[in-house]
All heavy atoms as a GROMACS GRO file, in nm:
protein
  607
    1MET      N    1   0.306   4.132  -1.724
    1MET     CA    2   0.205   4.213  -1.652
    1MET      C    3   0.192   4.155  -1.511
    1MET      O    4   0.171   4.037  -1.501
    1MET     CB    5   0.075   4.209  -1.732
    1MET     CG    6  -0.036   4.276  -1.668
    1MET     SD    7  -0.004   4.453  -1.647
    1MET     CE    8  -0.153   4.519  -1.649
    2THR      N    9   0.196   4.243  -1.416
    2THR     CA   10   0.172   4.198  -1.278
    2THR      C   11   0.047   4.256  -1.223
    2THR      O   12   0.020   4.376  -1.236
    2THR     CB   13   0.293   4.242  -1.187
    2THR    OG1   14   0.417   4.182  -1.246
    2THR    CG2   15   0.278   4.198  -1.045
    3LEU      N   16  -0.040   4.166  -1.166
    3LEU     CA   17  -0.164   4.210  -1.105
    3LEU      C   18  -0.165   4.187  -0.960
    3LEU      O   19  -0.116   4.083  -0.915
    3LEU     CB   20  -0.278   4.127  -1.168
    3LEU     CG   21  -0.300   4.128  -1.323
    3LEU    CD1   22  -0.393   4.019  -1.357
    3LEU    CD2   23  -0.350   4.260  -1.360
    4GLN      N   24  -0.228   4.279  -0.886
    4GLN     CA   25  -0.252   4.256  -0.746
    4GLN      C   26  -0.350   4.146  -0.734
    4GLN      O   27  -0.440   4.126  -0.824
    4GLN     CB   28  -0.310   4.382  -0.679
    4GLN     CG   29  -0.205   4.497  -0.674
    4GLN     CD   30  -0.097   4.466  -0.582
    4GLN    OE1   31  -0.117   4.407  -0.470
    4GLN    NE2   32   0.025   4.506  -0.617
    5VAL      N   33  -0.352   4.069  -0.628
    5VAL     CA   34  -0.446   3.955  -0.606
    5VAL      C   35  -0.591   4.004  -0.620
    5VAL      O   36  -0.674   3.941  -0.675
    5VAL     CB   37  -0.423   3.884  -0.473
    5VAL    CG1   38  -0.532   3.791  -0.439
    5VAL    CG2   39  -0.287   3.803  -0.483
    6SER      N   40  -0.618   4.123  -0.567
    6SER     CA   41  -0.754   4.172  -0.570
    6SER      C   42  -0.800   4.189  -0.717
    6SER      O   43  -0.913   4.169  -0.747
    6SER     CB   44  -0.766   4.309  -0.491
    6SER     OG   45  -0.678   4.399  -0.548
    7ASP      N   46  -0.707   4.232  -0.805
    7ASP     CA   47  -0.742   4.242  -0.948
    7ASP      C   48  -0.744   4.106  -1.011
    7ASP      O   49  -0.821   4.084  -1.106
    7ASP     CB   50  -0.640   4.331  -1.022
    7ASP     CG   51  -0.645   4.472  -0.976
    7ASP    OD1   52  -0.752   4.523  -0.934
    7ASP    OD2   53  -0.535   4.537  -0.969
    8TRP      N   54  -0.662   4.012  -0.968
    8TRP     CA   55  -0.660   3.882  -1.022
    8TRP      C   56  -0.795   3.810  -1.007
    8TRP      O   57  -0.839   3.734  -1.090
    8TRP     CB   58  -0.549   3.795  -0.957
    8TRP     CG   59  -0.560   3.651  -1.010
    8TRP    CD1   60  -0.603   3.548  -0.934
    8TRP    CD2   61  -0.533   3.605  -1.138
    8TRP    NE1   62  -0.608   3.437  -1.012
    8TRP    CE2   63  -0.568   3.471  -1.140
    8TRP    CE3   64  -0.494   3.668  -1.255
    8TRP    CZ2   65  -0.551   3.390  -1.251
    8TRP    CZ3   66  -0.476   3.585  -1.368
    8TRP    CH2   67  -0.506   3.452  -1.368
    9LEU      N   68  -0.865   3.834  -0.895
    9LEU     CA   69  -0.994   3.773  -0.868
    9LEU      C   70  -1.092   3.803  -0.983
    9LEU      O   71  -1.164   3.718  -1.032
    9LEU     CB   72  -1.052   3.824  -0.738
    9LEU     CG   73  -0.979   3.775  -0.608
    9LEU    CD1   74  -1.041   3.838  -0.485
    9LEU    CD2   75  -0.992   3.623  -0.596
   10GLN      N   76  -1.088   3.926  -1.031
   10GLN     CA   77  -1.169   3.968  -1.146
   10GLN      C   78  -1.122   3.897  -1.275
   10GLN      O   79  -1.211   3.845  -1.347
   10GLN     CB   80  -1.169   4.117  -1.162
   10GLN     CG   81  -1.276   4.174  -1.241
   10GLN     CD   82  -1.272   4.332  -1.232
   10GLN    OE1   83  -1.171   4.391  -1.204
   10GLN    NE2   84  -1.383   4.391  -1.267
   11ALA      N   85  -0.995   3.887  -1.295
   11ALA     CA   86  -0.941   3.826  -1.419
   11ALA      C   87  -0.971   3.679  -1.412
   11ALA      O   88  -1.008   3.618  -1.512
   11ALA     CB   89  -0.794   3.852  -1.420
   12ASP      N   90  -0.959   3.618  -1.295
   12ASP     CA   91  -0.981   3.475  -1.280
   12ASP      C   92  -1.128   3.443  -1.316
   12ASP      O   93  -1.156   3.339  -1.385
   12ASP     CB   94  -0.943   3.426  -1.140
   12ASP     CG   95  -0.943   3.276  -1.122
   12ASP    OD1   96  -0.879   3.207  -1.205
   12ASP    OD2   97  -1.006   3.231  -1.027
   13SER      N   98  -1.214   3.521  -1.267
   13SER     CA   99  -1.362   3.504  -1.296
   13SER      C  100  -1.390   3.517  -1.445
   13SER      O  101  -1.460   3.434  -1.501
   13SER     CB  102  -1.439   3.605  -1.218
   13SER     OG  103  -1.578   3.593  -1.252
   14ALA      N  104  -1.327   3.613  -1.510
   14ALA     CA  105  -1.343   3.633  -1.655
   14ALA      C  106  -1.290   3.513  -1.730
   14ALA      O  107  -1.345   3.464  -1.830
   14ALA     CB  108  -1.272   3.762  -1.702
   15LEU      N  109  -1.169   3.458  -1.686
   15LEU     CA  110  -1.112   3.343  -1.754
   15LEU      C  111  -1.209   3.218  -1.739
   15LEU      O  112  -1.219   3.141  -1.828
   15LEU     CB  113  -0.979   3.316  -1.702
   15LEU     CG  114  -0.866   3.412  -1.740
   15LEU    CD1  115  -0.741   3.397  -1.660
   15LEU    CD2  116  -0.837   3.406  -1.890
   16ASP      N  117  -1.271   3.209  -1.618
   16ASP     CA  118  -1.363   3.097  -1.606
   16ASP      C  119  -1.476   3.107  -1.704
   16ASP      O  120  -1.514   3.012  -1.765
   16ASP     CB  121  -1.426   3.107  -1.458
   16ASP     CG  122  -1.341   3.042  -1.353
   16ASP    OD1  123  -1.244   2.971  -1.386
   16ASP    OD2  124  -1.373   3.065  -1.236
   17ASN      N  125  -1.528   3.229  -1.717
   17ASN     CA  126  -1.637   3.253  -1.812
   17ASN      C  127  -1.588   3.220  -1.959
   17ASN      O  128  -1.659   3.162  -2.036
   17ASN     CB  129  -1.691   3.391  -1.807
   17ASN     CG  130  -1.764   3.413  -1.678
   17ASN    OD1  131  -1.816   3.319  -1.615
   17ASN    ND2  132  -1.779   3.542  -1.636
   18GLU      N  133  -1.469   3.268  -1.988
   18GLU     CA  134  -1.412   3.251  -2.126
   18GLU      C  135  -1.398   3.098  -2.154
   18GLU      O  136  -1.432   3.051  -2.261
   18GLU     CB  137  -1.280   3.312  -2.130
   18GLU     CG  138  -1.221   3.318  -2.269
   18GLU     CD  139  -1.284   3.423  -2.356
   18GLU    OE1  140  -1.364   3.509  -2.317
   18GLU    OE2  141  -1.257   3.413  -2.480
   19ALA      N  142  -1.355   3.023  -2.060
   19ALA     CA  143  -1.334   2.883  -2.077
   19ALA      C  144  -1.465   2.799  -2.092
   19ALA      O  145  -1.469   2.705  -2.158
   19ALA     CB  146  -1.253   2.822  -1.964
   20SER      N  147  -1.572   2.857  -2.036
   20SER     CA  148  -1.699   2.784  -2.043
   20SER      C  149  -1.799   2.840  -2.149
   20SER      O  150  -1.906   2.785  -2.164
   20SER     CB  151  -1.766   2.790  -1.903
   20SER     OG  152  -1.799   2.921  -1.866
   21CYS      N  153  -1.761   2.949  -2.214
   21CYS     CA  154  -1.849   3.011  -2.314
   21CYS      C  155  -1.887   2.922  -2.428
   21CYS      O  156  -2.004   2.914  -2.467
   21CYS     CB  157  -1.787   3.137  -2.368
   21CYS     SG  158  -1.814   3.285  -2.265
   22ASP      N  159  -1.790   2.859  -2.482
   22ASP     CA  160  -1.814   2.779  -2.602
   22ASP      C  161  -1.776   2.635  -2.572
   22ASP      O  162  -1.658   2.601  -2.601
   22ASP     CB  163  -1.743   2.833  -2.726
   22ASP     CG  164  -1.782   2.767  -2.854
   22ASP    OD1  165  -1.856   2.667  -2.852
   22ASP    OD2  166  -1.739   2.812  -2.962
   23PRO      N  167  -1.863   2.553  -2.527
   23PRO     CA  168  -1.824   2.412  -2.493
   23PRO      C  169  -1.768   2.332  -2.611
   23PRO      O  170  -1.701   2.241  -2.596
   23PRO     CB  171  -1.948   2.351  -2.435
   23PRO     CG  172  -2.056   2.452  -2.442
   23PRO     CD  173  -2.002   2.576  -2.505
   24GLY      N  174  -1.799   2.380  -2.731
   24GLY     CA  175  -1.752   2.310  -2.850
   24GLY      C  176  -1.616   2.349  -2.893
   24GLY      O  177  -1.552   2.294  -2.982
   25ASP      N  178  -1.555   2.452  -2.828
   25ASP     CA  179  -1.427   2.504  -2.866
   25ASP      C  180  -1.323   2.454  -2.763
   25ASP      O  181  -1.311   2.516  -2.653
   25ASP     CB  182  -1.433   2.658  -2.871
   25ASP     CG  183  -1.296   2.711  -2.921
   25ASP    OD1  184  -1.193   2.639  -2.936
   25ASP    OD2  185  -1.290   2.839  -2.933
   26ASP      N  186  -1.251   2.348  -2.797
   26ASP     CA  187  -1.153   2.297  -2.705
   26ASP      C  188  -1.033   2.384  -2.689
   26ASP      O  189  -0.954   2.363  -2.589
   26ASP     CB  190  -1.107   2.156  -2.743
   26ASP     CG  191  -1.221   2.058  -2.738
   26ASP    OD1  192  -1.318   2.078  -2.658
   26ASP    OD2  193  -1.216   1.953  -2.804
   27GLN      N  194  -1.007   2.474  -2.773
   27GLN     CA  195  -0.882   2.556  -2.770
   27GLN      C  196  -0.886   2.654  -2.653
   27GLN      O  197  -0.777   2.681  -2.590
   27GLN     CB  198  -0.868   2.639  -2.900
   27GLN     CG  199  -0.807   2.558  -3.011
   27GLN     CD  200  -0.776   2.645  -3.130
   27GLN    OE1  201  -0.845   2.738  -3.160
   27GLN    NE2  202  -0.667   2.614  -3.197
   28VAL      N  203  -1.002   2.714  -2.620
   28VAL     CA  204  -1.005   2.811  -2.515
   28VAL      C  205  -0.967   2.755  -2.378
   28VAL      O  206  -0.881   2.808  -2.316
   28VAL     CB  207  -1.144   2.881  -2.510
   28VAL    CG1  208  -1.154   2.973  -2.388
   28VAL    CG2  209  -1.163   2.962  -2.641
   29PRO      N  210  -1.028   2.644  -2.336
   29PRO     CA  211  -0.983   2.584  -2.212
   29PRO      C  212  -0.834   2.548  -2.211
   29PRO      O  213  -0.763   2.565  -2.107
   29PRO     CB  214  -1.071   2.464  -2.190
   29PRO     CG  215  -1.196   2.494  -2.268
   29PRO     CD  216  -1.143   2.571  -2.388
   30GLU      N  217  -0.782   2.506  -2.325
   30GLU     CA  218  -0.640   2.474  -2.333
   30GLU      C  219  -0.552   2.597  -2.323
   30GLU      O  220  -0.441   2.586  -2.268
   30GLU     CB  221  -0.610   2.403  -2.470
   30GLU     CG  222  -0.658   2.258  -2.474
   30GLU     CD  223  -0.635   2.195  -2.606
   30GLU    OE1  224  -0.555   2.248  -2.686
   30GLU    OE2  225  -0.698   2.091  -2.634
   31MET      N  226  -0.604   2.712  -2.361
   31MET     CA  227  -0.526   2.836  -2.350
   31MET      C  228  -0.540   2.894  -2.203
   31MET      O  229  -0.449   2.955  -2.157
   31MET     CB  230  -0.577   2.941  -2.445
   31MET     CG  231  -0.547   2.903  -2.597
   31MET     SD  232  -0.586   3.028  -2.722
   31MET     CE  233  -0.757   3.060  -2.684
   32VAL      N  234  -0.649   2.866  -2.142
   32VAL     CA  235  -0.674   2.920  -2.007
   32VAL      C  236  -0.591   2.839  -1.901
   32VAL      O  237  -0.543   2.899  -1.807
   32VAL     CB  238  -0.824   2.925  -1.972
   32VAL    CG1  239  -0.848   2.952  -1.826
   32VAL    CG2  240  -0.893   3.033  -2.058
   33LEU      N  241  -0.581   2.712  -1.922
   33LEU     CA  242  -0.518   2.629  -1.822
   33LEU      C  243  -0.377   2.675  -1.793
   33LEU      O  244  -0.342   2.681  -1.668
   33LEU     CB  245  -0.518   2.478  -1.865
   33LEU     CG  246  -0.457   2.383  -1.765
   33LEU    CD1  247  -0.532   2.391  -1.632
   33LEU    CD2  248  -0.457   2.242  -1.822
   34PRO      N  249  -0.290   2.710  -1.887
   34PRO     CA  250  -0.154   2.754  -1.856
   34PRO      C  251  -0.156   2.886  -1.765
   34PRO      O  252  -0.071   2.902  -1.683
   34PRO     CB  253  -0.087   2.776  -1.982
   34PRO     CG  254  -0.160   2.692  -2.087
   34PRO     CD  255  -0.301   2.686  -2.033
   35ILE      N  256  -0.250   2.967  -1.786
   35ILE     CA  257  -0.264   3.089  -1.706
   35ILE      C  258  -0.295   3.051  -1.565
   35ILE      O  259  -0.233   3.100  -1.468
   35ILE     CB  260  -0.371   3.187  -1.764
   35ILE    CG1  261  -0.330   3.231  -1.904
   35ILE    CG2  262  -0.389   3.305  -1.669
   35ILE    CD1  263  -0.438   3.310  -1.975
   36ARG      N  264  -0.386   2.960  -1.552
   36ARG     CA  265  -0.424   2.918  -1.413
   36ARG      C  266  -0.307   2.844  -1.349
   36ARG      O  267  -0.276   2.863  -1.229
   36ARG     CB  268  -0.545   2.827  -1.418
   36ARG     CG  269  -0.660   2.903  -1.485
   36ARG     CD  270  -0.783   2.845  -1.463
   36ARG     NE  271  -0.850   2.927  -1.358
   36ARG     CZ  272  -0.969   2.896  -1.315
   36ARG    NH1  273  -1.025   2.789  -1.357
   36ARG    NH2  274  -1.022   2.978  -1.223
   37GLU      N  275  -0.232   2.764  -1.426
   37GLU     CA  276  -0.113   2.693  -1.369
   37GLU      C  277  -0.010   2.797  -1.323
   37GLU      O  278   0.057   2.776  -1.224
   37GLU     CB  279  -0.059   2.601  -1.469
   37GLU     CG  280  -0.140   2.477  -1.493
   37GLU     CD  281  -0.104   2.388  -1.609
   37GLU    OE1  282  -0.029   2.441  -1.699
   37GLU    OE2  283  -0.144   2.276  -1.614
   38THR      N  284   0.003   2.902  -1.398
   38THR     CA  285   0.094   3.012  -1.354
   38THR      C  286   0.054   3.063  -1.220
   38THR      O  287   0.133   3.084  -1.132
   38THR     CB  288   0.094   3.125  -1.456
   38THR    OG1  289   0.147   3.072  -1.582
   38THR    CG2  290   0.183   3.244  -1.414
   39ARG      N  291  -0.072   3.096  -1.207
   39ARG     CA  292  -0.129   3.144  -1.077
   39ARG      C  293  -0.105   3.042  -0.965
   39ARG      O  294  -0.066   3.076  -0.854
   39ARG     CB  295  -0.272   3.180  -1.087
   39ARG     CG  296  -0.322   3.263  -0.967
   39ARG     CD  297  -0.387   3.186  -0.857
   39ARG     NE  298  -0.496   3.103  -0.904
   39ARG     CZ  299  -0.524   2.988  -0.847
   39ARG    NH1  300  -0.452   2.941  -0.747
   39ARG    NH2  301  -0.623   2.918  -0.891
   40TRP      N  302  -0.137   2.910  -0.994
   40TRP     CA  303  -0.110   2.812  -0.893
   40TRP      C  304   0.034   2.804  -0.846
   40TRP      O  305   0.056   2.786  -0.732
   40TRP     CB  306  -0.156   2.673  -0.945
   40TRP     CG  307  -0.299   2.658  -0.981
   40TRP    CD1  308  -0.405   2.728  -0.924
   40TRP    CD2  309  -0.356   2.572  -1.076
   40TRP    NE1  310  -0.522   2.688  -0.983
   40TRP    CE2  311  -0.496   2.589  -1.071
   40TRP    CE3  312  -0.303   2.478  -1.166
   40TRP    CZ2  313  -0.584   2.523  -1.159
   40TRP    CZ3  314  -0.385   2.407  -1.248
   40TRP    CH2  315  -0.528   2.435  -1.243
   41ALA      N  316   0.124   2.818  -0.939
   41ALA     CA  317   0.270   2.819  -0.900
   41ALA      C  318   0.304   2.935  -0.818
   41ALA      O  319   0.390   2.924  -0.726
   41ALA     CB  320   0.357   2.807  -1.028
   42GLN      N  321   0.246   3.048  -0.849
   42GLN     CA  322   0.286   3.174  -0.779
   42GLN      C  323   0.212   3.193  -0.646
   42GLN      O  324   0.268   3.263  -0.558
   42GLN     CB  325   0.257   3.300  -0.870
   42GLN     CG  326   0.348   3.307  -0.989
   42GLN     CD  327   0.315   3.419  -1.079
   42GLN    OE1  328   0.271   3.526  -1.044
   42GLN    NE2  329   0.332   3.398  -1.212
   43LEU      N  330   0.101   3.138  -0.631
   43LEU     CA  331   0.018   3.147  -0.512
   43LEU      C  332  -0.031   3.009  -0.466
   43LEU      O  333  -0.148   2.979  -0.469
   43LEU     CB  334  -0.103   3.235  -0.531
   43LEU     CG  335  -0.068   3.380  -0.577
   43LEU    CD1  336  -0.199   3.448  -0.619
   43LEU    CD2  337   0.000   3.458  -0.467
   44PRO      N  338   0.059   2.926  -0.415
   44PRO     CA  339   0.026   2.790  -0.387
   44PRO      C  340  -0.075   2.777  -0.266
   44PRO      O  341  -0.140   2.679  -0.251
   44PRO     CB  342   0.161   2.723  -0.348
   44PRO     CG  343   0.252   2.835  -0.309
   44PRO     CD  344   0.204   2.952  -0.392
   45ASP      N  345  -0.085   2.881  -0.187
   45ASP     CA  346  -0.179   2.874  -0.073
   45ASP      C  347  -0.318   2.937  -0.106
   45ASP      O  348  -0.396   2.965  -0.022
   45ASP     CB  349  -0.122   2.949   0.049
   45ASP     CG  350  -0.091   3.091   0.018
   45ASP    OD1  351  -0.075   3.130  -0.100
   45ASP    OD2  352  -0.077   3.170   0.120
   46TRP      N  353  -0.349   2.951  -0.234
   46TRP     CA  354  -0.474   3.002  -0.282
   46TRP      C  355  -0.590   2.912  -0.229
   46TRP      O  356  -0.577   2.792  -0.237
   46TRP     CB  357  -0.474   3.004  -0.435
   46TRP     CG  358  -0.584   3.074  -0.496
   46TRP    CD1  359  -0.706   3.020  -0.544
   46TRP    CD2  360  -0.595   3.210  -0.521
   46TRP    NE1  361  -0.784   3.118  -0.598
   46TRP    CE2  362  -0.722   3.235  -0.588
   46TRP    CE3  363  -0.512   3.319  -0.500
   46TRP    CZ2  364  -0.762   3.365  -0.625
   46TRP    CZ3  365  -0.552   3.447  -0.536
   46TRP    CH2  366  -0.678   3.467  -0.598
   47PRO      N  367  -0.695   2.974  -0.179
   47PRO     CA  368  -0.803   2.886  -0.128
   47PRO      C  369  -0.863   2.799  -0.238
   47PRO      O  370  -0.878   2.845  -0.354
   47PRO     CB  371  -0.906   2.991  -0.081
   47PRO     CG  372  -0.836   3.119  -0.064
   47PRO     CD  373  -0.719   3.114  -0.161
   48THR      N  374  -0.905   2.682  -0.198
   48THR     CA  375  -0.972   2.594  -0.292
   48THR      C  376  -1.120   2.582  -0.272
   48THR      O  377  -1.191   2.525  -0.348
   48THR     CB  378  -0.908   2.449  -0.282
   48THR    OG1  379  -0.921   2.405  -0.150
   48THR    CG2  380  -0.763   2.455  -0.324
   49GLU      N  381  -1.168   2.634  -0.163
   49GLU     CA  382  -1.310   2.637  -0.129
   49GLU      C  383  -1.355   2.783  -0.114
   49GLU      O  384  -1.282   2.868  -0.073
   49GLU     CB  385  -1.335   2.569   0.005
   49GLU     CG  386  -1.290   2.420   0.004
   49GLU     CD  387  -1.377   2.339  -0.086
   49GLU    OE1  388  -1.496   2.362  -0.100
   49GLU    OE2  389  -1.321   2.247  -0.144
   50PRO      N  390  -1.488   2.811  -0.156
   50PRO     CA  391  -1.540   2.948  -0.145
   50PRO      C  392  -1.522   3.012  -0.010
   50PRO      O  393  -1.490   3.132   0.006
   50PRO     CB  394  -1.686   2.928  -0.180
   50PRO     CG  395  -1.687   2.807  -0.269
   50PRO     CD  396  -1.585   2.712  -0.211
   51ALA      N  397  -1.529   2.934   0.098
   51ALA     CA  398  -1.519   2.985   0.229
   51ALA      C  399  -1.378   3.048   0.256
   51ALA      O  400  -1.363   3.138   0.335
   51ALA     CB  401  -1.547   2.883   0.342
   52GLY      N  402  -1.281   2.995   0.186
   52GLY     CA  403  -1.141   3.050   0.200
   52GLY      C  404  -1.126   3.192   0.152
   52GLY      O  405  -1.030   3.260   0.187
   53PHE      N  406  -1.224   3.236   0.073
   53PHE     CA  407  -1.216   3.382   0.025
   53PHE      C  408  -1.287   3.475   0.117
   53PHE      O  409  -1.291   3.594   0.089
   53PHE     CB  410  -1.276   3.382  -0.112
   53PHE     CG  411  -1.193   3.316  -0.221
   53PHE    CD1  412  -1.230   3.190  -0.265
   53PHE    CD2  413  -1.086   3.378  -0.275
   53PHE    CE1  414  -1.154   3.124  -0.359
   53PHE    CE2  415  -1.003   3.310  -0.369
   53PHE     CZ  416  -1.044   3.186  -0.408
   54ALA      N  417  -1.345   3.427   0.226
   54ALA     CA  418  -1.426   3.513   0.311
   54ALA      C  419  -1.344   3.627   0.370
   54ALA      O  420  -1.397   3.738   0.391
   54ALA     CB  421  -1.485   3.430   0.428
   55ALA      N  422  -1.213   3.608   0.392
   55ALA     CA  423  -1.128   3.709   0.447
   55ALA      C  424  -1.086   3.812   0.341
   55ALA      O  425  -1.017   3.908   0.373
   55ALA     CB  426  -1.007   3.647   0.517
   56GLY      N  427  -1.120   3.790   0.217
   56GLY     CA  428  -1.077   3.879   0.113
   56GLY      C  429  -0.943   3.838   0.056
   56GLY      O  430  -0.874   3.752   0.111
   57PRO      N  431  -0.903   3.904  -0.050
   57PRO     CA  432  -0.772   3.876  -0.112
   57PRO      C  433  -0.655   3.915  -0.018
   57PRO      O  434  -0.668   4.007   0.060
   57PRO     CB  435  -0.764   3.958  -0.243
   57PRO     CG  436  -0.894   4.036  -0.245
   57PRO     CD  437  -0.976   4.001  -0.125
   58ARG      N  438  -0.554   3.836  -0.029
   58ARG     CA  439  -0.431   3.865   0.056
   58ARG      C  440  -0.362   3.991  -0.002
   58ARG      O  441  -0.318   3.989  -0.119
   58ARG     CB  442  -0.340   3.746   0.055
   58ARG     CG  443  -0.396   3.637   0.144
   58ARG     CD  444  -0.327   3.508   0.107
   58ARG     NE  445  -0.411   3.466  -0.001
   58ARG     CZ  446  -0.400   3.368  -0.078
   58ARG    NH1  447  -0.303   3.286  -0.070
   58ARG    NH2  448  -0.482   3.336  -0.177
   59SER      N  449  -0.356   4.094   0.073
   59SER     CA  450  -0.289   4.213   0.026
   59SER      C  451  -0.141   4.193   0.007
   59SER      O  452  -0.077   4.110   0.078
   59SER     CB  453  -0.318   4.328   0.122
   59SER     OG  454  -0.256   4.307   0.247
   60GLY      N  455  -0.082   4.258  -0.087
   60GLY     CA  456   0.055   4.252  -0.113
   60GLY      C  457   0.100   4.135  -0.209
   60GLY      O  458   0.216   4.134  -0.253
   61LYS      N  459   0.009   4.040  -0.231
   61LYS     CA  460   0.044   3.933  -0.323
   61LYS      C  461   0.012   3.973  -0.467
   61LYS      O  462  -0.078   4.050  -0.488
   61LYS     CB  463  -0.036   3.807  -0.284
   61LYS     CG  464  -0.012   3.759  -0.148
   61LYS     CD  465   0.091   3.653  -0.149
   61LYS     CE  466   0.110   3.594  -0.009
   61LYS     NZ  467   0.174   3.466  -0.010
   62THR      N  468   0.091   3.921  -0.559
   62THR     CA  469   0.068   3.950  -0.700
   62THR      C  470   0.076   3.824  -0.787
   62THR      O  471   0.124   3.724  -0.744
   62THR     CB  472   0.172   4.051  -0.748
   62THR    OG1  473   0.304   3.989  -0.739
   62THR    CG2  474   0.167   4.186  -0.680
   63VAL      N  475   0.027   3.837  -0.907
   63VAL     CA  476   0.035   3.736  -1.011
   63VAL      C  477   0.099   3.800  -1.130
   63VAL      O  478   0.050   3.904  -1.171
   63VAL     CB  479  -0.107   3.682  -1.046
   63VAL    CG1  480  -0.095   3.582  -1.157
   63VAL    CG2  481  -0.170   3.616  -0.924
   64THR      N  482   0.201   3.741  -1.184
   64THR     CA  483   0.269   3.794  -1.302
   64THR      C  484   0.239   3.702  -1.421
   64THR      O  485   0.258   3.580  -1.412
   64THR     CB  486   0.415   3.804  -1.276
   64THR    OG1  487   0.442   3.889  -1.162
   64THR    CG2  488   0.491   3.867  -1.397
   65LEU      N  489   0.184   3.762  -1.524
   65LEU     CA  490   0.153   3.690  -1.649
   65LEU      C  491   0.249   3.732  -1.764
   65LEU      O  492   0.299   3.842  -1.762
   65LEU     CB  493   0.011   3.720  -1.692
   65LEU     CG  494  -0.099   3.692  -1.590
   65LEU    CD1  495  -0.234   3.740  -1.643
   65LEU    CD2  496  -0.102   3.546  -1.555
   66THR      N  497   0.273   3.638  -1.854
   66THR     CA  498   0.353   3.669  -1.973
   66THR      C  499   0.263   3.760  -2.063
   66THR      O  500   0.139   3.761  -2.048
   66THR     CB  501   0.389   3.545  -2.047
   66THR    OG1  502   0.271   3.476  -2.096
   66THR    CG2  503   0.470   3.449  -1.958
   67PRO      N  504   0.324   3.826  -2.160
   67PRO     CA  505   0.243   3.903  -2.254
   67PRO      C  506   0.126   3.822  -2.323
   67PRO      O  507   0.013   3.876  -2.333
   67PRO     CB  508   0.342   3.958  -2.355
   67PRO     CG  509   0.466   3.974  -2.272
   67PRO     CD  510   0.469   3.850  -2.184
   68PRO      N  511   0.154   3.703  -2.372
   68PRO     CA  512   0.041   3.627  -2.436
   68PRO      C  513  -0.064   3.592  -2.335
   68PRO      O  514  -0.186   3.592  -2.365
   68PRO     CB  515   0.106   3.502  -2.493
   68PRO     CG  516   0.257   3.538  -2.507
   68PRO     CD  517   0.282   3.633  -2.404
   69GLN      N  518  -0.027   3.559  -2.212
   69GLN     CA  519  -0.124   3.522  -2.107
   69GLN      C  520  -0.210   3.650  -2.080
   69GLN      O  521  -0.330   3.643  -2.063
   69GLN     CB  522  -0.058   3.476  -1.984
   69GLN     CG  523   0.002   3.339  -1.995
   69GLN     CD  524   0.081   3.298  -1.877
   69GLN    OE1  525   0.146   3.380  -1.808
   69GLN    NE2  526   0.084   3.166  -1.845
   70TRP      N  527  -0.141   3.766  -2.073
   70TRP     CA  528  -0.215   3.886  -2.043
   70TRP      C  529  -0.309   3.920  -2.156
   70TRP      O  530  -0.422   3.966  -2.133
   70TRP     CB  531  -0.120   4.001  -2.010
   70TRP     CG  532  -0.193   4.127  -1.995
   70TRP    CD1  533  -0.180   4.242  -2.076
   70TRP    CD2  534  -0.288   4.167  -1.899
   70TRP    NE1  535  -0.260   4.342  -2.032
   70TRP    CE2  536  -0.331   4.297  -1.922
   70TRP    CE3  537  -0.348   4.095  -1.793
   70TRP    CZ2  538  -0.429   4.355  -1.845
   70TRP    CZ3  539  -0.445   4.156  -1.716
   70TRP    CH2  540  -0.481   4.287  -1.743
   71ALA      N  541  -0.265   3.898  -2.280
   71ALA     CA  542  -0.355   3.929  -2.393
   71ALA      C  543  -0.484   3.845  -2.387
   71ALA      O  544  -0.591   3.904  -2.410
   71ALA     CB  545  -0.287   3.897  -2.523
   72LEU      N  546  -0.479   3.719  -2.360
   72LEU     CA  547  -0.598   3.638  -2.343
   72LEU      C  548  -0.680   3.683  -2.228
   72LEU      O  549  -0.800   3.692  -2.231
   72LEU     CB  550  -0.561   3.488  -2.326
   72LEU     CG  551  -0.684   3.395  -2.308
   72LEU    CD1  552  -0.777   3.403  -2.430
   72LEU    CD2  553  -0.638   3.254  -2.291
   73THR      N  554  -0.614   3.718  -2.115
   73THR     CA  555  -0.685   3.767  -1.995
   73THR      C  556  -0.756   3.893  -2.028
   73THR      O  557  -0.880   3.911  -1.989
   73THR     CB  558  -0.591   3.786  -1.878
   73THR    OG1  559  -0.523   3.660  -1.855
   73THR    CG2  560  -0.661   3.826  -1.752
   74LEU      N  561  -0.690   3.985  -2.097
   74LEU     CA  562  -0.754   4.112  -2.130
   74LEU      C  563  -0.869   4.092  -2.229
   74LEU      O  564  -0.981   4.154  -2.207
   74LEU     CB  565  -0.650   4.199  -2.196
   74LEU     CG  566  -0.683   4.349  -2.214
   74LEU    CD1  567  -0.723   4.411  -2.084
   74LEU    CD2  568  -0.571   4.418  -2.278
   75THR      N  569  -0.864   3.998  -2.313
   75THR     CA  570  -0.974   3.962  -2.407
   75THR      C  571  -1.092   3.917  -2.322
   75THR      O  572  -1.204   3.958  -2.340
   75THR     CB  573  -0.933   3.859  -2.508
   75THR    OG1  574  -0.832   3.907  -2.588
   75THR    CG2  575  -1.051   3.816  -2.593
   76ALA      N  576  -1.068   3.826  -2.225
   76ALA     CA  577  -1.172   3.777  -2.144
   76ALA      C  578  -1.235   3.885  -2.059
   76ALA      O  579  -1.355   3.894  -2.042
   76ALA     CB  580  -1.117   3.666  -2.048
   77LEU      N  581  -1.152   3.975  -2.005
   77LEU     CA  582  -1.210   4.084  -1.921
   77LEU      C  583  -1.291   4.182  -2.003
   77LEU      O  584  -1.387   4.245  -1.953
   77LEU     CB  585  -1.090   4.161  -1.860
   77LEU     CG  586  -1.031   4.093  -1.740
   77LEU    CD1  587  -0.896   4.165  -1.710
   77LEU    CD2  588  -1.116   4.094  -1.619
   78ASN      N  589  -1.264   4.198  -2.135
   78ASN     CA  590  -1.337   4.288  -2.218
   78ASN      C  591  -1.460   4.233  -2.284
   78ASN      O  592  -1.527   4.300  -2.360
   78ASN     CB  593  -1.242   4.351  -2.321
   78ASN     CG  594  -1.151   4.450  -2.257
   78ASN    OD1  595  -1.189   4.530  -2.175
   78ASN    ND2  596  -1.023   4.438  -2.300
   79ARG      N  597  -1.494   4.109  -2.260
   79ARG     CA  598  -1.612   4.051  -2.315
   79ARG      C  599  -1.737   4.086  -2.239
   79ARG      O  600  -1.742   4.107  -2.132
   79ARG     CB  601  -1.603   3.898  -2.329
   79ARG     CG  602  -1.510   3.856  -2.433
   79ARG     CD  603  -1.516   3.712  -2.460
   79ARG     NE  604  -1.412   3.665  -2.541
   79ARG     CZ  605  -1.420   3.637  -2.670
   79ARG    NH1  606  -1.534   3.645  -2.728
   79ARG    NH2  607  -1.323   3.604  -2.741
   0.00000   0.00000   0.00000
């Protein structure tokens, strides 16, 4: 599944929430980290500070997830 960066921002936020929902469940953060690592590899110039997002998402850039990564992302988006 390939997402535009503008859509990825929403997915990334949902994954943040998913990872922090149940602090007693160590599996969720472990499942979310590989998805984030995928994004880091595909978009190495991603802003690390909130001010870096002021210009909005970079148009034309995409993030491609594997089917299992997309399944977890979709679950997070639908919560």
